[in-house]
C-alpha positions as CSV (number, residue, x, y, z in Angstrom):
1,X,-57.3,1.4,-24.8
2,X,-58.7,4.9,-25.2
3,X,-56.6,8.0,-25.8
4,X,-56.5,9.0,-22.1
5,X,-55.1,5.6,-21.1
6,X,-52.6,5.7,-23.9
7,X,-51.5,9.2,-22.9
8,X,-50.9,8.0,-19.3
9,X,-48.9,5.0,-20.5
10,X,-46.8,7.3,-22.7
11,X,-46.1,9.8,-19.9
12,X,-45.1,7.0,-17.6
13,X,-42.8,5.5,-20.2
14,X,-41.2,8.9,-20.9
15,X,-40.6,9.5,-17.2
16,X,-39.0,6.1,-16.8
17,X,-36.7,6.5,-19.8
18,X,-35.7,10.0,-18.5
19,X,-34.9,8.4,-15.1
20,X,-32.7,5.8,-16.8
21,X,-30.8,8.5,-18.7
22,X,-30.5,10.6,-15.6
23,X,-29.1,7.7,-13.6
24,X,-26.6,6.8,-16.4
25,X,-25.4,10.4,-16.4
26,X,-24.9,10.4,-12.7
27,X,-23.0,7.1,-12.9
28,X,-20.7,8.5,-15.6
29,X,-20.2,11.7,-13.5
30,X,-19.3,9.6,-10.5
31,X,-16.7,7.7,-12.5
32,X,-15.2,10.9,-13.7
33,X,-15.0,12.2,-10.1
34,X,-13.5,9.0,-9.0
35,X,-10.8,9.2,-11.7
36,X,-10.0,12.8,-10.7
37,X,-9.9,11.9,-7.0
38,X,-7.6,9.0,-7.8
39,X,-5.2,11.2,-9.7
40,X,-5.4,13.8,-6.9
41,X,-4.7,11.2,-4.3
42,X,-1.6,10.0,-6.2
43,X,-0.3,13.5,-6.6
44,X,-0.7,14.1,-2.9
45,X,1.0,10.9,-2.0
46,X,3.9,11.9,-4.2
47,X,4.1,15.3,-2.6
48,X,4.1,13.8,0.9
49,X,6.9,11.4,-0.1
50,X,8.9,14.3,-1.5
51,X,8.4,16.3,1.7
52,X,9.4,13.4,3.9
53,X,12.7,13.1,1.8
54,X,13.3,16.8,2.2
55,X,12.7,16.6,6.0
56,X,15.2,13.8,6.2
57,X,17.8,16.0,4.5
58,X,17.1,18.9,6.8
59,X,17.4,16.6,9.9
60,X,20.7,15.3,8.6
61,X,22.0,18.8,8.0
62,X,20.9,19.9,11.5
63,X,22.5,17.0,13.2
64,X,25.7,17.5,11.2
65,X,25.8,21.2,12.2
66,X,25.2,20.3,15.8
67,X,28.1,17.8,15.7
68,X,30.4,20.2,14.0
69,X,29.5,23.0,16.5
70,X,30.2,20.6,19.4
71,X,33.6,19.7,17.8
72,X,34.4,23.4,17.5
73,X,33.5,24.1,21.1
74,X,35.6,21.1,22.2
75,X,38.6,22.3,20.2
76,X,38.3,25.8,21.8
77,X,38.2,24.2,25.2
78,X,41.3,22.2,24.5
79,X,43.3,25.3,23.8
């Protein structure tokens, strides 16, 4: 093998090794993004759950006020 052929083989090997490292870096980056997204999804699920609970409380308060208002109106009519 002469020096020209050797240079071509070395260049090809370097490009292949660089491609492998690049692919590994992308893979690790995706894993990090997936972990972040998973944590974000859980945080959002918890927030939605909390908001649903708060909405239930507000609905209960509203219904109670409507009932008490209706009772007050009825008591005034009875007078």
